[in-house]
C-alpha positions in Angstrom: 74.8 87.1 107.6 75.5 86.8 103.8 78.6 85.6 102.9 79.1 89.3 101.4 78.4 91.3 104.7 80.8 88.7 106.3 83.4 89.4 104.0 83.3 93.0 104.1 83.3 92.7 108.1 86.4 90.6 107.8 88.2 92.8 105.7 87.0 96.2 107.2 90.0 98.2 109.2 90.0 102.0 110.6 92.7 104.0 109.8 93.8 106.3 112.2 95.3 109.5 110.1 97.8 111.8 111.6 95.5 114.4 112.0 92.9 112.2 114.4 90.4 110.8 111.4 89.3 107.3 111.9 88.8 106.9 108.2 87.0 103.0 106.9 89.2 101.1 104.7 88.7 97.6 103.3 91.9 95.2 102.9 92.1 93.7 99.2 91.4 90.0 98.7 94.2 88.1 98.3 92.9 87.1 95.0 92.8 90.5 93.4 96.6 91.1 94.9 97.9 87.6 93.2 96.1 88.8 90.1 97.9 92.6 90.5 101.1 90.7 91.1 100.6 88.0 87.7 99.8 91.4 85.6 102.8 93.2 86.6 105.0 90.8 86.0 103.6 90.0 82.5 104.0 94.0 82.2 107.9 93.5 83.6 108.9 90.8 81.4 107.0 92.1 78.1 108.8 95.7 78.4 112.2 94.0 79.0 112.1 91.9 76.3 110.8 94.3 73.7 114.0 96.7 75.4 115.9 93.8 74.6 114.9 93.1 71.0 115.0 96.8 70.0 119.0 97.0 71.8 119.3 93.6 69.3 118.2 95.6 66.3 120.6 98.4 66.9 123.5 95.7 67.6 122.4 93.7 64.3 122.2 97.0 62.4 125.3 98.4 63.7 127.2 95.0 63.0 128.1 94.5 66.3 126.8 90.8 66.0 128.9 89.4 63.5 131.6 86.6 64.0 134.4 88.9 64.3 132.6 91.5 66.9 131.5 88.1 68.9 134.8 87.1 69.3 136.2 90.0 69.8 133.7 92.6 71.4 133.8 96.1 70.8 133.2 98.9 72.6 129.6 99.2 71.0 128.6 95.6 71.9 130.1 95.8 75.3 128.1 98.8 75.9 124.9 97.4 74.6 125.3 94.3 77.3 125.9 96.6 79.8 122.7 98.5 79.1 120.6 95.3 78.8 122.2 94.1 82.5 120.9 97.8 83.9 117.6 97.6 82.1 117.2 94.1 84.0 118.0 95.8 87.5 115.6 98.6 86.2 112.8 96.5 85.4 113.2 94.4 88.7 114.0 96.5 91.6 112.5 100.1 89.8 109.2 99.0 88.5 107.5 98.7 91.9 109.1 101.7 93.4 108.3 104.4 90.7 104.8 103.5 90.7 103.9 102.9 94.6 106.0 105.9 95.2 103.3 107.7 93.0 100.6 109.4 94.5 98.1 107.1 93.8 100.6 104.2 95.7 99.5 101.7 93.1 101.0 99.6 89.7 99.2 99.3 86.7 98.2 95.8 88.0 97.3 96.9 91.2 95.1 99.8 89.4 93.7 97.4 87.3 92.1 95.0 90.2 91.5 98.5 92.3 93.9 98.1 95.1 96.7 100.2 96.1 99.3 100.4 99.3 99.0 102.3 101.9 100.5 102.9 105.2 99.1 101.4 108.5 99.8 104.4 110.5 97.3 106.7 108.1 100.2 108.4 106.8 101.7 108.8 103.8 103.9 106.3 102.2 107.7 107.1 102.6 110.7 106.3 100.6 111.7 103.7 103.4 108.4 101.9 103.6 108.2 101.1 99.9 111.9 100.0 99.9 111.7 97.9 102.4 108.3 95.9 101.2 109.8 95.5 98.1 113.3 94.6 98.8 111.8 92.2 100.7 110.0 91.0 97.4 113.5 89.7 96.5 113.4 87.4 99.5 110.5 86.1 99.1 110.0 85.6 94.8 112.7 87.1 93.1 115.7 85.3 94.3 114.1 81.5 95.0 112.7 81.8 91.3 116.2 83.1 89.8 117.8 80.1 91.5 115.0 77.7 90.8 115.7 78.0 87.2 119.2 78.8 87.1 121.2 76.8 89.4 121.5 73.0 88.2 121.2 71.7 91.9 119.5 68.7 92.5 116.2 67.4 93.5 116.7 68.1 96.8 117.3 72.1 96.1 114.4 72.1 94.1 112.5 70.7 96.4 113.7 73.1 99.3 113.6 76.3 97.1 109.8 75.6 96.2 109.2 74.9 99.6 110.9 79.0 100.6 108.5 79.7 97.9 105.4 78.1 98.9 106.3 79.4 102.9 106.5 83.3 102.0 103.5 83.1 99.8 101.1 81.3 102.5 102.1 84.0 104.8 99.2 86.6 103.8 96.7 83.2 104.4 98.0 82.9 108.2 97.4 86.4 109.7 94.2 88.7 109.7 95.5 91.5 107.6 96.5 89.6 104.7 100.0 90.9 104.9 102.8 89.7 103.3 106.3 89.6 105.0 107.3 93.3 103.2 104.3 94.5 104.9 105.0 93.1 107.8 108.4 94.9 108.0 107.2 97.8 105.9 104.4 99.2 108.3 101.9 98.9 105.3 98.4 97.7 104.0 97.3 96.6 100.7 93.6 98.1 100.7 90.9 98.5 98.2 90.5 102.1 96.0 87.2 104.2 96.9 84.8 102.6 94.1 84.1 106.2 93.7 86.5 108.6 91.6 87.2 111.6 92.9 85.8 113.3 89.8 82.3 112.6 90.6 81.5 115.6 92.4 80.1 115.4 95.9 76.7 117.0 96.1 76.7 119.7 98.7 73.6 121.5 97.8 73.3 125.4 97.2 74.3 126.4 100.9 77.5 124.7 100.5 78.3 126.5 97.6 77.8 129.9 99.5 79.5 129.0 102.8 76.0 129.5 104.9 74.5 126.7 106.9 70.9 126.2 107.0 70.8 125.3 110.8 72.8 128.3 112.7 73.1 131.0 109.2 76.9 131.3 109.7 78.7 131.7 106.6 81.5 130.2 106.5 84.4 131.3 104.2 87.8 130.1 104.2 91.2 132.3 102.7 93.4 131.2 100.3 96.1 130.7 103.0 93.5 128.1 104.8 92.7 126.7 102.1 96.1 126.2 100.7 97.0 123.4 104.0 95.4 120.7 102.1 95.8 119.1 98.8 93.7 116.5 96.5 94.5 113.6 99.0 93.1 115.5 101.6 89.6 116.2 99.5 89.0 112.8 98.7 89.2 111.6 102.2 87.2 114.5 103.6 84.8 113.8 100.3 84.5 109.7 101.8 83.6 111.4 105.1 80.6 113.2 104.3 79.7 110.9 101.7 79.6 108.0 104.9 77.8 110.8 106.8 79.4 109.1 110.5 78.8 111.8 112.8 81.8 111.0 114.9 84.2 111.2 111.8 82.9 114.0 111.1 83.2 115.9 114.6 87.0 114.4 114.6 87.7 115.9 111.3 86.0 119.5 112.0 88.2 119.6 114.9 91.3 118.7 113.1 90.7 121.0 110.2 89.9 123.8 112.9 92.7 123.3 114.6 95.2 123.4 111.6 93.5 126.7 110.2 93.5 128.6 113.4 89.5 128.7 114.5 87.4 127.8 117.2 86.1 124.2 116.5 82.9 125.0 118.1 79.9 122.0 118.3 76.7 121.7 116.5 77.4 122.5 112.6 80.3 120.0 111.8 78.4 119.2 108.3 77.9 122.4 107.1 81.7 123.5 108.1 82.7 120.8 106.4 80.9 120.8 103.3 81.4 124.6 103.0 85.7 123.8 103.3 84.9 120.7 100.8 83.4 123.0 98.3 86.0 125.9 98.4 88.7 123.8 98.9 87.7 121.7 95.6 87.3 125.2 93.7 90.9 126.0 94.8 92.6 122.9 93.6 90.3 122.4 90.2 91.7 126.2 89.4 95.4 125.5 90.2 94.8 122.6 88.1 93.9 124.2 85.0 97.1 126.8 85.7 98.7 123.5 85.9 99.9 123.5 89.3 98.9 120.7 91.3 98.9 120.1 95.1 98.7 116.0 95.5 98.6 116.8 99.6 99.3 118.9 102.2 102.7 118.2 102.1 103.4 118.6 98.5 
């Protein structure tokens, strides 16, 4: 067995969605996660420094930085100081929350490294999950780093803080799912993004476009109400199932969709049904996007 094949098997997992769909995923490597964190921290620091320089220019132009103003700060200097403190808080806590609660579930650093955060139960990332994993980052990283660089302390204190940092940094090395403390508490994974982009249309053939099965001759046409039950996330999931072509997964997805739209699932024509549903759902979603309406998922 090659090293690449072994790595794939070690990091492969199966995520069961709330609809009962078995969705194969691959855990992000530790190197990709570390690289993403470094990129995100650099973006945060650069953004914070840039905005503080802008505040400094405003203060200098308004005369809030002259000697008299510094000895007796006026309302403007006080406002700029409070604004700088608020920006620090927002960059520290809001950066990860803003991006990971988005439809991609990934910060810019994660997107560059093609990884994202996902719920281990196969459902949507909730606000509670993202809050939990990012509040734990304070304990894992930010608070010990702040203490290490700001507190006078002594050699013993510095070594204790360094050991604290290393303890949490090493945690992903000692569990098979590469989970940091925040992931353990929040119930999340960090997984690789699919290599195929959603925009690359799946080739389903002419029969799928017309909704007619070559096997049974049945014509599958879905109403707007039946297609409106799902969004882009479910379309992407269905695309992956069709690309992989695993019969058990297609049967499971076929039954889940039929239950949702109120059809009798039947058996033996699952691929034709799914290709027809995929094609028609994609057409509906793309039509909505042209009109400025997006449906990120069935929950939207």
